C-alpha positions in Angstrom: 0.0 0.0 0.0 1.4 3.4 -1.0 2.1 5.8 1.9 1.6 9.5 2.0 3.2 11.2 5.0 2.4 14.7 6.1 4.9 16.3 8.4 3.1 19.2 10.1 -0.3 18.9 11.8 -1.6 22.4 11.7 -3.9 24.0 9.0 -1.6 23.4 6.0 -1.1 19.7 7.0 -4.8 19.1 7.7 -5.7 20.8 4.4 -3.2 18.6 2.6 -4.8 15.5 4.2 -8.2 16.6 3.1 -7.0 17.3 -0.4 -5.4 13.9 -0.7 -8.6 12.0 0.3 -10.7 14.3 -1.9 -8.5 13.5 -4.9 -9.0 9.7 -4.3 -5.8 8.8 -2.5 -6.7 5.5 -0.8 -3.3 4.5 0.7 -1.8 4.9 4.1 -2.0 8.4 5.4 0.2 9.5 8.3 0.2 12.9 9.9 3.1 13.9 12.1 3.2 17.0 14.4 5.5 18.3 17.1 2.5 20.0 18.9 0.6 17.5 21.1 -2.7 19.1 20.1 -4.8 18.2 17.2 -5.0 20.9 14.4 -6.3 24.2 15.7 -6.9 27.7 14.3 -4.2 30.2 15.1 -5.6 33.7 14.1 -8.0 33.8 17.1 -5.1 33.3 19.5 -4.3 37.0 19.5 -7.9 38.1 19.5 -10.9 36.2 20.8 -8.9 33.5 22.7 -6.7 36.1 24.4 -9.8 38.1 25.3 -11.4 35.0 26.8 -14.4 35.1 24.4 -13.6 31.6 23.2 -11.9 28.5 24.6 -9.6 25.8 23.3 -12.4 23.6 22.0 -13.6 26.5 19.8 -10.2 26.5 18.0 -10.5 23.0 16.6 -10.1 22.7 12.8 -11.3 19.2 12.3 -15.0 18.7 11.5 -17.5 15.9 11.8 -17.4 15.6 8.0 -13.6 14.8 7.9 -13.1 11.2 6.9 -9.3 11.1 6.7 -8.7 7.5 8.0 -5.3 8.9 9.1 -2.6 7.7 11.5 -1.7 10.6 13.9 1.7 10.9 15.5 1.6 14.0 17.7 4.0 15.6 20.2 7.0 14.1 18.4 8.9 16.2 15.8 10.5 14.8 12.7 14.3 15.2 12.8 15.4 14.1 9.3 14.3 12.8 5.9 16.3 10.3 4.0 15.4 10.7 0.4 17.1 7.6 -0.8 15.0 5.3 1.4 12.0 7.6 1.6 12.2 7.6 5.4 11.1 10.2 7.9 13.0 9.8 11.2 11.3 11.0 14.4 12.9 12.4 17.6 12.1 9.3 19.5 13.8 7.1 16.9 10.8 5.8 15.1 11.0 5.7 11.3 8.1 6.2 8.9 8.2 5.2 5.3 7.0 7.9 2.9 6.4 7.0 -0.7 5.1 10.6 -1.0 5.9 13.4 1.4 4.2 16.7 2.3 6.3 19.2 4.2 4.0 21.4 6.3 6.2 22.2 9.3 5.4 25.9 9.4 7.6 28.5 11.0 8.8 29.3 14.5 8.8 32.8 16.1 12.0 34.7 16.2 13.1 35.3 19.7 15.3 37.6 21.7 17.8 35.4 23.4 18.5 37.8 26.2 15.0 37.5 27.5 13.7 34.3 26.0 13.7 32.5 29.3 11.9 35.2 31.3 8.6 34.2 32.8 6.7 37.2 31.6 8.0 37.1 27.9 5.8 35.5 25.2 6.2 34.9 21.5 2.7 34.0 20.4 2.4 30.9 18.1 0.8 28.0 19.9 -2.1 27.4 22.2 0.4 27.0 25.1 1.8 30.5 24.3 -1.7 32.0 24.2 -2.6 30.4 27.5 0.5 31.8 29.1 -0.2 35.2 27.7 -3.8 35.1 28.8 -2.6 34.4 32.3 -0.4 37.5 32.3 -2.9 40.0 30.9 -4.7 42.0 33.6 -6.5 45.3 33.7 -4.2 48.1 34.9 -1.0 46.2 34.0 1.6 47.4 31.6 2.7 45.6 28.3 5.5 46.3 25.9 5.0 44.8 22.5 8.1 44.4 20.4 7.1 44.4 16.7 4.1 46.1 15.1 3.3 43.4 12.6 0.0 41.4 12.6 0.6 39.5 15.8 2.0 42.4 17.7 -0.7 44.9 16.6 -3.6 42.4 17.3 -2.2 41.6 20.8 -1.8 45.3 21.5 -5.4 45.9 20.4 -6.8 43.1 22.6 -4.7 43.9 25.6 -5.6 47.6 25.4 -9.3 46.7 25.3 -8.8 44.5 28.4 -7.5 47.6 30.3 -3.7 47.3 29.9 -1.4 50.2 29.3 0.4 49.2 26.1 3.5 50.5 24.3 4.4 49.1 20.8 8.0 49.2 19.6 8.7 49.0 15.8 12.1 49.1 14.2 10.8 50.1 10.8 9.5 53.6 10.0 5.9 52.4 10.2 3.9 49.4 11.1 3.5 46.8 8.3 6.0 48.7 6.2 7.0 45.5 4.4 3.7 44.3 3.0 1.9 47.7 2.8 4.7 50.2 2.1 5.4 53.3 4.2 2.5 55.4 2.9 -0.2 53.1 4.1 1.9 51.8 7.0 1.7 55.4 8.3 -2.1 55.1 8.1 -2.0 52.0 10.2 0.1 53.9 12.8 -2.8 56.2 13.3 -4.9 53.2 14.6 -2.6 52.8 17.6 -2.4 56.5 18.2 -6.2 57.0 18.0 -6.8 54.2 20.5 -4.4 55.7 23.0 -1.7 53.1 22.5 1.9 54.4 22.5 3.7 53.5 19.2 7.4 54.2 18.9 8.7 53.6 15.4 12.4 53.5 14.5 12.9 52.1 18.0 16.3 50.6 19.0 16.4 48.5 22.2 19.5 48.9 24.2 18.8 46.7 27.2 16.3 44.9 29.4 16.1 45.4 33.2 15.9 42.1 35.1 16.6 41.3 38.7 15.0 38.1 39.7 13.7 36.5 36.5 10.9 38.6 34.9 11.7 41.6 32.7 10.9 44.7 34.6 11.6 47.3 31.9 12.7 47.8 28.3 15.5 50.3 27.8 15.7 52.1 24.5 18.9 53.4 22.9 17.8 57.0 23.5 17.6 56.3 27.2 13.9 55.9 27.5 12.9 53.4 30.1 9.6 51.5 29.6 8.5 49.7 32.8 6.5 46.6 32.0 4.7 43.6 33.5 4.5 41.7 30.2 6.7 41.6 27.0 5.3 40.2 23.8 7.8 39.6 21.0 6.4 39.6 17.5 9.4 40.1 15.2 8.7 37.6 12.5 9.2 33.9 12.1 11.8 31.4 10.8 10.7 28.5 8.5 11.0 25.1 10.2 13.4 23.5 7.8 16.4 22.5 9.9 15.2 18.9 10.0 15.6 18.7 6.2 19.3 19.8 6.1 21.3 17.1 4.4 18.2 15.5 2.8 18.9 16.8 -0.7 15.8 18.9 -0.7 16.7 22.4 -1.9 16.4 25.0 0.9 16.5 28.8 1.0 14.2 31.0 2.9 12.0 28.0 3.3 11.6 24.9 1.1 12.2 25.9 -2.5 9.3 24.9 -4.7 8.0 25.4 -8.2 4.7 27.2 -8.9 2.6 24.3 -7.7 4.6 23.4 -4.5 6.8 20.6 -5.9 10.4 20.4 -4.6 13.5 19.2 -6.4 12.9 15.7 -5.0 10.2 13.7 -6.9 7.1 12.9 -4.8 7.9 15.7 -2.2 5.9 18.9 -1.9 5.8 21.7 0.6 2.9 23.9 1.7 2.2 26.5 4.4 4.5 28.9 6.1 7.7 26.8 5.4 7.2 26.7 1.6 8.8 29.2 -0.8 6.7 28.7 -3.9 7.8 30.2 -7.3 5.6 33.2 -8.1 5.5 33.7 -11.9 4.1 37.2 -11.7 6.8 38.4 -9.2 9.6 36.3 -10.8 10.8 35.0 -7.4 10.4 32.4 -4.7 8.7 33.6 -1.6 6.8 32.3 1.4 3.2 33.2 2.0 2.6 33.2 5.7 -1.1 33.7 5.8 -4.1 31.6 6.7 -5.6 31.4 3.2 -2.4 30.2 1.7 -2.2 27.3 4.2 -5.9 26.5 3.5 -5.9 26.7 -0.3 -2.5 25.9 -1.7 -2.4 22.3 -0.5 -5.1 21.3 -2.9 -2.9 22.6 -5.8 0.2 20.8 -4.5 -1.6 17.5 -3.8 -3.3 17.6 -7.1 0.0 18.0 -9.0 1.6 15.3 -6.8 -1.1 12.8 -7.3 -1.3 13.3 -11.1 -4.5 15.3 -11.4 -5.3 16.9 -14.8 -3.5 20.2 -14.7 -6.6 21.9 -16.2 -8.6 20.8 -13.1 -6.2 22.2 -10.5 -7.4 25.3 -8.7 -5.6 28.5 -9.5 -2.9 29.7 -7.2 -4.4 32.9 -5.8 -2.5 36.1 -4.9 -1.5 36.4 -1.2 -4.4 37.5 1.0 -4.6 38.5 4.7 -6.8 40.3 7.1 -6.2 41.8 10.4 -8.6 43.2 13.1 -7.1 46.0 15.1 -8.9 48.5 17.4 -12.3 47.8 15.8 -11.0 48.2 12.3 -10.8 45.4 9.7 -7.8 45.6 7.3 -7.9 43.3 4.2 -5.0 43.1 1.8 -4.5 41.0 -1.4 -1.7 40.9 -3.9 2.0 41.9 -3.8 2.8 45.6 -3.3 6.6 45.1 -3.8 7.6 47.4 -6.8 4.3 49.2 -6.9 4.7 52.7 -8.4 1.6 54.5 -7.1 -1.4 54.2 -4.9 -4.9 55.3 -5.9 -7.8 55.7 -3.5 -10.7 54.1 -5.3 -13.0 54.8 -2.4 -12.8 57.2 0.5 -9.5 58.4 2.0 -7.3 57.7 5.0 -9.0 60.5 7.0 -12.3 58.7 6.9 -13.7 55.6 8.6 -13.5 53.5 5.4 -11.4 53.5 2.3 -10.0 51.2 -0.5 -6.6 51.8 -2.0 -5.2 50.1 -5.1 -1.5 49.7 -5.8 -0.5 50.0 -9.4 2.6 49.2 -11.5 2.1 51.2 -14.6 -1.5 50.7 -15.5 -1.7 47.3 -13.9 -3.3 46.8 -10.4 -1.0 44.6 -8.3 -2.4 44.8 -4.8 -5.4 46.2 -2.9 -5.9 47.3 0.7 -9.3 47.8 2.2 -10.1 49.6 5.5 -13.6 48.6 6.7 -14.7 48.1 3.1 -15.3 44.4 2.7 -17.8 44.4 -0.2 -15.6 46.5 -2.6 -12.5 44.7 -1.5 -14.0 41.3 -2.6 -14.6 42.7 -6.1 -11.0 43.9 -6.4 -9.6 40.7 -5.0 -11.4 38.8 -7.7 -10.0 41.1 -10.3 -6.5 40.4 -9.0 -7.1 36.7 -9.0 -8.3 36.7 -12.6 -5.2 38.7 -13.7 -2.9 36.3 -11.8 -4.6 33.2 -13.4 -4.2 34.7 -16.8 -0.5 35.6 -16.2 0.2 32.1 -15.0 -1.4 30.6 -18.1 0.8 32.8 -20.3 3.9 31.7 -18.4 2.9 28.0 -18.7 2.2 28.3 -22.4 
């Protein structure tokens, strides 16, 4: 019986398992995960779960309709893959044969080694992290968030709503400067300021004050001292690919894949946060660290792996993410890198709602919506159609 092994038991791994069964794979299906928990949803960890509005059971991703007939190996990470023998080796010494392999090992938060062991420092990624942070949040307490990306901003928003005094530190000129650019990143900065959350951009951290374990203050290079009860570190993530070193699988900033997730080793694909797929439109490999990518792209990769008719494979959609901050919903689709101008197709940054489109020449390449879901959906579909047409031209 042919075996398909999925290493990674979060959203991308579960989506890959569903895709395999939906495509008719009837062989042995093994799902391996280092987290002891069954697959769960991560976006609510910084919002509803942290606020106590939902509990662990509400995060479950599996449904009553899943009929995976899978073998689950949880709480034990994979430590190597031997391509010649098609063997996945686990930390406890077990070996699992993989005729076909799906790499869905995700990414791990970057840490600050100087304070990583402190009892009041959290890098939010897992349920265990969220439970720890929820126990530290209290009305009247002080929190310093290092990094104004999605996780940092959402934690700051939730903690502020729960009555904490929050300061957000960001090394870049604006929040979300990378995906949105400085012009619209500056608009996001206004969210923090309007809510009464202190945002310090261009911040350089010089030191941390610690006496008996917990971090008591964050000291900036200009001498500013920020007393704190909790420190949240949200400075990006590193793809979990160390276990593949020496396997022969090409690695870069993630597992290097073609435009449908295939690696340089036959019968091996990668999906989710660890996968650097080739983007024909951008002309580069890059990782898409967003929920929709982990949910949708496995169907493309598994279809290609299992020999489905290429014409029946779903299109690879442009990156999409959303973020809820201070009562505002931000939605973004596309790739703004290299965009030459921004046009406000609806509203403006001074109002409660707007939609901005990024252009390269006359071509729309990305869209940002601010409390404008309906119009955003139309523009997102436009970008998807353009991406599909471009991919077909490249394939031809």
